[in-house]
N, C-alpha and C positions, 0 to 999 in steps of 0.2 A: 436307378435301381432302388435308392433309399425310399422312394415314394411308395414302394410296395412293402419292403421287408423291414423298414425301421419306423413303424408308427409308434415309437416308444419314447425314451427319455428326453432326447434333445428337443423334440417337438412339444412334449407335455410341459416341460419347464416354461416354455414361452407362453403356452396357453394359460398357465396358472398364475403368471405374473399379474399383479394388480397395480395399476397406476393411479396416482392421485390427480393426474392431469385430466381435465374435463374432456370428454369425448363426444363427438357428434353421433347421431343415430346411425348414420351410414357406417361409421367406424365400428360402432358396437355390433352392427349386423355382420361386418367383416370378421370381427372377433369370433362370433358364433360359428361362422362358416369354417374359420381356421381351426376351431376347437373340434369340429367334426371332420377335419382333413379335407373339406371341400375347398381346396386351395384356389381353383379357378374362380369360383364364386367369391371367395375372400378377396382375391386380387381385384375383381370387378368392383367390389364395394370400396376397397381402400383407394383405388385409383379415381373413384368418383367422389371422394371426400375432399372438400376444399382445403382443409388444414388438418393434417394427421398429427396425432400426438407422437412423442418419441417412441412409445410402445407400439403404436400403430405402424410407424415407419419400420420398426424392427421386425414386426410380424409380416409386413409386406415383403421385406427383403428375404425373410425365411421362406415365405410362400413361393416366391420365384425360385429360390434355391431348391426347394423340395420338388418342384416340377422341372428342375434342370433347365430353367430359363436363365442361364448363367449371365448373359449380358445384362438383362434387366435386374438380376440380383445384384450384380456389381454396381450398377447405377444407383440402386436403392440403398445399398450399404454406403456408397460414397456420399449420398445425401445425409444418411443417418449420422455419420461421424462428424458432420459439421453442425449438428443440432445440439443444443444444450442438453446434457444428459445422455447423449448418444455416443459417448466416447469411453465406455467401459472396456476393460481389457478384452472381454469376449467379443465385443463389437469389432475391435481391431483384428482379432483372430479370424472371425468369420469373413471380414472384408478381405483379408489376406487369402483365405481359402477360395472366395469367389474369384479373385484375380487369378489365382493359380489355375482354377478350372477353365479360365479363358486363355490360358497359356501365357499370362503376363507375369513371368517369374521374377523379373527385376523389381517391379512394383510390389508384388506379393512379398518379396524378401524385405522390402523397406518397412512394410506394416508388421511383419513378423518380428523385426528388430524392435519396434515400439512395444509389441506384445511381450517380448522377452524382457525388456527393461521393466515393465510393470509387474510381470509375474515370472521372475527368474527361476523360481522353484517348480514351476509347472512342468510336468513331464514332456509336454509338447514343445515347450520352449527349449528344454534341455536337448531333446532329440533334434530340433532344428539347429541348435548351436553345434551339435556334434556331427551333423550329416549334410548341412546345406552346401558344403563344398563339393559334394558328390554329384550335383546337378548335371554338369557336362557329361559325366559317365552314364547317368541314368537316361539321358536323351540319346545316347549312342548305343546301338545294338552291338553286342559282342559275338553274335552269331549262334548263341546257345539255343534260342527259341525260334521256331518258325510257326506262324499263326495261320489258321485256316477258318474261314467263315462257314458255318453249317447251313446247308441248303434248306433244312427243315424249319429254319426260323420263320416267323410270321411278323406282321405288324403289331402283334400283341407283345406281352412281356414273356420272354422265354429265358430261363436262367436256372441256376442251382442244380448242376448235374450230380449224379451219384452212380457208382458202378453197381450193377445188379446182375450177377452171373456174367453172361457175355453180352449184356445189354446195357443201355443207359436210361436211367430214370431222371426226369427233370420236372421243373415247375413251369406252368404256363397259364396265362390269362386268356388263351384262345378258347373259343366256345362254338359248338355247332348249333346251339339253341337260337331261335329267332329273337327272343326277348330275354336274354340272360340277366340275372341279378348283377348289378354293377357296384363297384367300390367307389365311395365318394372321392377319395384322394386322387384317383387316376381316371375315373370315368370309364374304366375297363371292367370286364367280368372278373369275378373272384378267381383266385388261383386254384388249379387242380394239378394232380400228379399225372404225368404221361410217361410211357415206356416206348423205347425205340430200339430196333436192331441197328447194328453198325456194319456197313459194307463199304469197302474202299475208302475208309476214313470219313464217311458221311453217315449221319443218323438218318435212317429211312423209316417212312410210314409210321409216325408216332400214333399211339393209341392210348385211350384212357387207361390208367394203371389198374384201378380196381374200384368198383362201385361201393364196396364196404369201407374204403379208405377216403375216397373223395366225397366231401360233404357239401353243405350249402354256402360255406364261407371259404376263407383261405386254407388250403392244405398244401404243404410243401414249404421248403425243400425237405428231402428225405435222405436217409442213409441205411445201409444194410450190413449185417454180419457177413463174413466171407462165404458162408454156405448158403446165403440168401434166404434163410428161414426166420430171421429176426430183423425187424425194421424199427427205426425211430423217425419221426417226422414232425415238422412244425405245423401247428394248427391254431386258429383263433380260439380264444376262450369264448365259446358259444353263449354261455348262460350267465355266469357271474360277471359283475362289473365292479371295479374298485371304486373307492370314494371319489376319485377324480373323473369317474364315468368314462374312462378310457378302456376299450376292449384290448386286453393284453394278448401276447402270444404265449403258447404253451407247447410242450413236447409230449407226444403220445407214442405208444408202442403197440406193435402187433406181431403175432407169430403166424408163420405159415404152417397150418396143420391140416392134414388130409386134403390137400389140393386147394385150400382156400385160406385167405387171410382172416384171422380172428377179429372180433370186435376190438377196436382200439382201447387201450388202458392208459390212464394218465401217469405222468412222471410225478414222483413224490414231491418235487420242488415246484410244481405248478401252483401259483398263488395269484389271487386277483389283484394284488398290490404291485406286481412287477411282471416282466416278461422273461421267458426262457425260450430259446429256439436255436436253429441252425445246428442240429446235432451231428456228430461224427462218431461212429462206433469203430472200435478196434476190430480186428478180424474175428476174435472170439465173442464179440458182443458184450464183454464184461467191463470195458472201460469206455467212457463217452466224454468227448470234448463238446462244449456247447457255449452259446452266447447268452448273456443275461445282463439286465440292469438292476439286479437285486441290490439292496442296501449293503454297504461295506465295500463297494468296489472303488475304482479310481475315478469314475465319472463316465457318463455316456454308457456304452455297453462294453463289457469285459468278456474275456474268454476264460472259461472254467473247465475243470476236469473232475470226473467222479468215477468211482470204481465199485463194483458189486463185491459184497463180502462172501464168505463161504456158504451162507444160506441163500445167496442169490438176491440179497436186498442191497439197494443202493446205499453207499456209505455217506460220508461227509464230503461236500463239494470243496474243491480247492481252486482258489483264484491263481492264475498262472503268474501273477506278480507284475512288477513294473518293467521287467525285461520285455514283456509282451504288451501289457496294457498301458493306456494313457488316460488323460482326462477326456479324450475324444472317443470315437467308436471303433472298437475292435470286434470283428465278427467273422463268420464263415470259416471256422477252423477245419482243417483237414490234416490228419496225422498219418504219414506214410511210415509204417512200422519198420520195414527193412532198413531204410536209410535214416530212420529216426528224425525225419524232417517235418516240421509243422508249417503248413501253408495257411495263411490267414490274410484278411483284408483290414485296412485301417485308414481312417482319415485324420488320425492324431499324430501320425509319424510323417517325417519329411518325405514327400513324394512329388509326383508330376501333376496331381490334381484329383479332386474327389477321393474315392476309395482307391488305394493302391494295393497290390498283392505283395506280401512279404514272406520270407522264408527264414526259419530259425531251426537250428539243429539241437537236439536234446543230448546233453552230456550227463550221464548217470540219471539224475532226476530233475535237472535244471536245464533251461533253454539258453542258448547263446544269444547275443545281441542280434536282432532280426536284420536281414539284408533285403533292401528293396530289389524286386525282380527286374526292374528297369524295362526299357523298350525292348521288344514290342509288346510284352504282356501288359505293361502299364502305359497309360496315356494321360492327358489332362482330364479325361472323363472318369466315370466309375468303372473300375476293373476289380473283379471280386470272384469269390467262390471257386478258387482253383482246386483241382484234384489231379493226381498223377497215378499212373499204374505202378505195379510192384517192381517193374524193371527200370523205372525212371526214364522211360523212353518217350512216352506220350502222356497227354493230359487234356483236360477241358477247363475252361473258365468262362465267365460271363462278363459282358461289357455293354455300355450304352454309347460306345464310341461312334464317330462318324463313319458312314459307309455301310451301316448295318441295314436291317430290314425295316426299321422304324422306331423301335423302342429298345429294351434290353434284349440282347441276342446271345446265343451260345457259340463259342469258338473252341476249336481243338488246337492243340499245339504239339509239335515234335520237339524233343529235347536232344540236342547234339552234344557229343562229348567235346568240350572245348579244351584244346591242348593246354595243359598247365605249364605256365612259365616257371623257370627256376626261381624258387622263393627269393624275393628281394630282401636285403638287409641294410641297415644303416647303424652308425654309431651315434649314441645320444648322450649328451653330458650337460650338467648344470653347474654354473659358477655363481655362488651367492656370497659376496663379501660380508664378513662378519660386522665390520664397522660401517653402518649405513647412517649418515647424518639425517636427523629428523627435520632440522630447520636451519635456515641461513638467511641473513640479510641480503637483499638483492637490489642492485641499481639497474633498472631495466629501461631500455630505450625502445619505444613502441612506434612502428611505422604508422603513419596516418593516411589511410586510403582516401583519396580525394573524390570519392563517389558517394552519392546519396541515393539509395535504392527506393523505388516506389512499388507498392503492391499493384497487381493488375487492376485496370479500370479505375484507378484512383490518382488524382493529382494533388492530394493532400499529403503532407509529410507524415510518415508512419509513426505511430506511437512507440515504436521500438527506439526511436531517437529521443534524447533528453531535450525537452523544450522548456526553456526558462521563462519566468515572468520578468517583466522589466525591472522590478525592484531587486531581483537576484543578480543582475549583471555585475554590480559593483563587487560582489563577493566571489565572483567566479575566478578561479585560478587553475590553469591547466595542469600544474604539477600537484594539485590537491583534488583530483577528480573523484576520489572515493566518496566525497561529500555528495556528488551528483550522480548517484547510482542509477543505472538504466531501469526503465519500467519493466522491460522484458529482456532477460539475459539468459539465453539457453546455451551459450558457449561454455567451454570447459575452462578457459582462461578469463576469469572475470575482469582482470585488470585491462587486458587488451580490448575487450569489447566495451568496457567502461570508457576508455579513451575514444574508441571509434564512434560510439553512440553520442558522443559530445562533439563530433566533427564540426557541426554548424556553429556551436558555441565557441569552439576553439578558433574557427575562422573569424567570427564576429569579434572576439577578444583581440586577436592579432591585428585585424583591420582597424579596430578602435585605437590601439596603441601605435599603429604605423599609419598615420593619416594620409600618406602619399601612395599607399598601396591600392590596387584595384584588382577586380576579378571579372572573369566571364563565367556565367553559369550556363552550360550547354545541356539542355534536356533532350534525351533520346527516347523515342517511343515508336514501336511498330504500328501504333494506332494513327500516327501522322504527326506532322510538324507542329500543328496547333496543340496537340496533346503534350508533346515534349516541351513546348514553350510554357504551357500552363504549369507543368511541374517546376520548371526553372523559376517562374514568377512566384511560386509558393515559397521557395527558399529565399528569394530576394525580399519578399514581403516580411519574412521573419527577421532577417538581418536589419532591415530598415526600421521596423516598428519596435523590436526588442533591443537591439544594440545601437540604434540611432545612426547607422551608417548612411552616409549621403547616397541617395539613389543613383546619382550620376557616376559613382565609382563602381557600379555593378551593371554589367551588360548581360542581357539574356538572349538566348537563341533556342530554336527548336530544330530537332533533327530526326531522321528516321532511325539511324544507327549512331552509336557513340563514335567518337574519334578513333578509339581503339576497341573495335568490336571483338567479341569472343568468336573463336572459330567454331565451326559446326561439323563434328565428325560423323553425324548420321545417327539414327536411332531416335525414336520419338521422345523417350524419357529424357535423354541427354539434351536433345534439342530444346525441350521445354525448360530444362534447368538453365541452359545457356541464355535463352531468351529472357528468363527472369533476371539474370545478371546484366543484360543489356538495357533494361528499363530503368534508367537512372539519370541523375543530374551530375555532370562532371564539373569539378571546380578547376578552372584554368587561370593561371596568373603568370606574369613575368616579374612580379615584385619580389626581390630577394628576401625581404623580411618574412615572407610567408613560406618560402621554399626550403627544401633540404639543402644542406651544405654542398657546394660544388655543382649544383644543378641549376639549369636555366632553361628558358623556353616555355611555351604554353603547356607542354605535356609533362613538365617536371613535377615530381612528387612533392607533397607538402612536407614541411619540417617535422621530424619525429617529435614525440613527447617523452620526456624522461620522468620516471616516478621511482621513488624508493619504497620498498615494501619487504614483506616476508615471503620467501619462496614457497609455493604451494606443494610442489613435488620436487625434492632435491635431485639434481641431475645425475649424481653418481649412485643413486639408490636403486639402480637397475639390477635385476637378477638376469643373468645371461643364460639362454638356452641354445644349445648348438646341436644340429642334426647334420653330421658330416656326410657329404656326398648326396644330400637330399635332392639336389638339382638333377642328378643323373638317375635317381631311383624313384622319387616320389613326384606326383603331380601337385600335392599340397600336404601339409601336416598341421595338426592343432594340438593344444595342450589341455589335459584334464588335471586339475589340481584339487586335492582333497585335504582339508585341514583336520585337526584333531577331533572336531565335533562332527566329522563326516559330511561337512558342507562341501558340495561339489561346484566348481566353476570351470568354465571352458574359455579358452583363449584361442584366437585364430579364426580362419585358417591362414597359414603362412606359406610363402614360397621361397624365402631366403633360408640359408643354412643357419644364420645367427639371428636370434630375436631377443630383445631385452624388454622386461616388464618392470615398472617401478616397484621397489620393495614395499613402499607404503600401500600400493594397491593390493599386494598379497597379504601384508600383515594387518592392515586396517588400524584398529585401536590397540592391537596387541604389541607388547614390547619384543616378543620373540615367539617362535613357533616352529613346529615340525610339520612338514607337508609331504604327502605322497604325490609324485608327479608322474603322469602317464603321457608319453608322446604317442599320438594316434596318427600314423602316416597312411596316406592313400596313394596306392600305386597307380600307374597308368591304366592298369586293367580293372581298377576299382576295388582291389583287395586291400585289406588293412594290415598294417604292421604296428605292433604295440611294443613300447619299451618303457619299463617302469624304473623309477629310482626314488630316493627320498632326499630331502634337503632341509637343513636347519638354518633359520635366519634370525639375526639379532639386530634390533635397532640400537643406535648409539647416539646420544646427544653430545655434541662437542662442548668442551669446557669453556670455550670463548667463541664469541660470534665472529663469523667470517663473512666477508662481503663478496658476492658474485656479481659480475657484470654481464648483462644480456643485451644482445642486439638482434633485430629481426630484419630480414629482407623479404619483400613480397614481389610476386610475379603476376603477369597477365596469364590468361589461360593457355596451356600447352606451350609455355615459353621457358626455355632454360638459358637463353642468350641475353636477357635483359640484365644479367649480372654485370655486363660491361659498363653500364651507367653508374654502378656502385663502386667501380674500381678505386677511384680516388677517395671515396668515403671510407672504404675498408682500409685503405693504406694510411690515410691521414687521421682518421677518427678512431677506428677500431683497434688497429695494431698498437698504438701507443698505450692502450689500456691493458695490454698483456704483460703481467709482471714476470720477473726473472723466475724460471723454473715452473711457470704456470702451465695449466692445461686448457686447451681450447676444444670444446665439444661442439661439433657441427651436425645438426640434425635436419634433414630435408623431409618435407611433407607435400602432399597434393590433396586436391579435393577428390570426391568420389566419382567424378565424371571421367569416362574412358575405361579402358581395360586395366585390370588390377596389375598385371605384369608390366604393362607399359608405364603406369604411374610409379611403380616401384623403381624402374630404371630412371625415370625422369627425376624423381626426388633425389636419387643418388648422384645423378649428373649435376644437379644444382648444388648439392652439398660439396661435391668435389671441385666445382668451379670456385666456390668461396674459399676453400682450402688453398687452391692454386694461387689466388691473389694474395692471401695472407702469407703463404710460404714465400712468395716473391718479395713482399715487403720486408719480411724478417731477414731474408738472405741479404738484402741491401744493407741491413744493419749488422750483418755477420752474426746473427743470432741462431744458435742451434739448441737452445735450452728448453724449447717449447714442445710439449707433448700434444698430440692430436687424437681425437676420436671422431670418426666420420661415419655417419649412418644415414641411410635413406629408408624411411618408413612407408613411403607411398601413401595410399589411402586408408591404411589400417585404422579403423574407427576406434579401436581400443587405445590407441596412442596419439592420434591426431589432436592438435591443440583445440579444435572446435568441432561442434556438430556440423551437419551439412544441411540444416533446415532452410536457412535464409541465404540470399546471394552473398551478403557480406561475410558470412561464415565460410562459404566456399572460397571466396577471394582470399581471406586471411589464412585458409588452409594451404594455399599455394605459396609456401614460405620456406625459408631456411632460418633456423634459430641458432644463434652463436652464443654459447655460454663460455665465459672466461673465469676460470677458477684459480685461486692463489696456490702457490707451492705449499705442499704439506710438510 
């Protein structure tokens, strides 16, 4: 649909970008075609260019997307973001939209998260944060709408319906001429207005609307006053061109006088510098909603409203604000006056793909937060231009979804009265302790994962790992690893990844100090045994050449799968992530000097590393949010937190009744602050429940330094039973560190692979297993003085210790962290 009705801002911006990168003649030719919307010719030029510039690759992706060749667009964006200079926030957003248009919602969400991190204040990012949890509801029809394809559709572009007395007027690129004038962008004839009677729910025998209205270029869509005597319609700017040489869209008016339509008159806001279009008149014709990319908007195209004064002159236009508009494109407004509901389409709000239809109700003079109409009105394709009758029982919309007549088609829909459930309700409370310590000394024991991960198609040790020069070996000490910081550290716990990325150096140092120790390096690769062996030989070569380890003490082997492979729950994305984790070299040893206390055998974990430091996020600085009975009432809930400067942040979605957020995350650099907190609950029916409260937080620095002890236990994928091998370690090493009257905080986490609800339960099961063993050990000592706090955070990315970008980060997220605090 956008290839007809949006030859405006989004495309113009791309055309006007200037790149300093040298371009070939073929690429420059493609640029000229793209500038004229001749996208098929532009694609032909770009794809026959040996080396495209970043700008050319971006234009190729946009051209595919404009022609709704979504698979090719996705591939082009995937290549773009790997190019130097092809990773701007907007590239991430557009890639996410291309993925969404192909129904790849999980992958799209991952790139939206990256976009949100780079542009957290972008309205599209905020809308995604607030509504992404509604995806399952949007994909499931609640029975409210029933959709029917109209038999009058052709293989041309048919869209943009309007009520005209007891008939329907619509736009179409159909033509009865043998050699009609064609539009560069689509290769189809220009749009004209057609009128059709309606019989038995179907539009019948469409005819050209009026020769005085239909011209030589695009005419339509249109709208009418209730009496059918006044019309507004979209038309190309025939004559004037702006400085960018782009022909803009304009709105024109006509009156039905003495049995014929008058010569069209221009809208006062028609300008050669920008577009106005998609008009919607109220019943009396005195107020009009319309779309424009005029300066001063939020970005892309916005929806505006304008009203005539007592003299019948149009007044000042009013942008409908960020409740409706985003940095994306909002368009095709339709206001149903009796119900006071605004229907519009947007690609800047969270939806199923392309343009989605949204509905917002007007209260007094402001609109509520829009609600996505969901399935079956919306699909992964473009769905737009919805209109409804005055009884709110029937309507029409347009779509380029599969199963149509060829291009954009017109669909009708019936609206059923869905039985309203009894309004759901929950109790919401916040507990923010006043005394939140800012800093504490910490003695932390880090588990050392005995895996070295390799990137696809490479047998060279990744530069994520710290690789020393021979002269640095004498200075290397594993308890002072901060000196050897990693080259690439995207995790949230710098200390843990600093330890891990030195795993080969730690192994070399330990083997150098314990000359009787030996190891086997088992390389696993789905590419074959030889590939796995080459990976293992890379690690061996480093240990021999840099640390001087005798080659005879290191055995290498190649395998297809590692000794402990990850399970495969199904689903392409998850399978790919798991396979990434299985491409690795495993360090195997039976030498006690290298292994964790009380462990033996070739699969025993390596000895942990202990480091003293300053805690980054104090463990008791959590503010607790409770939604009582949420499990029975809500499918999920999230938090909206607003500070004194009106800065808005979203957290969630959550499925547990209790959620804790570090106070430092909320306060940042402030010592104290007041916050407005809104709980946004989503019911099983997709309705929202809002609960507001305020909270005051104060940071407090303790007068004397306290020491916290932290231990971590790591797991294989989907495993909560490996805790048994840590039984003696927890009993003999961890428990004696718990002081009289101390507090033990046990937090479980998982990676992002698998279902969110399952991961939540798995993390809690792991945390409870740790508590069970510690409880048992304390009972044997007749101790009842210890307090426990046990939580399972699952895959919650706002609280998990690490990102989920690399295999090692996902492995370390499969953890239980044990914090031991002294008595207060």
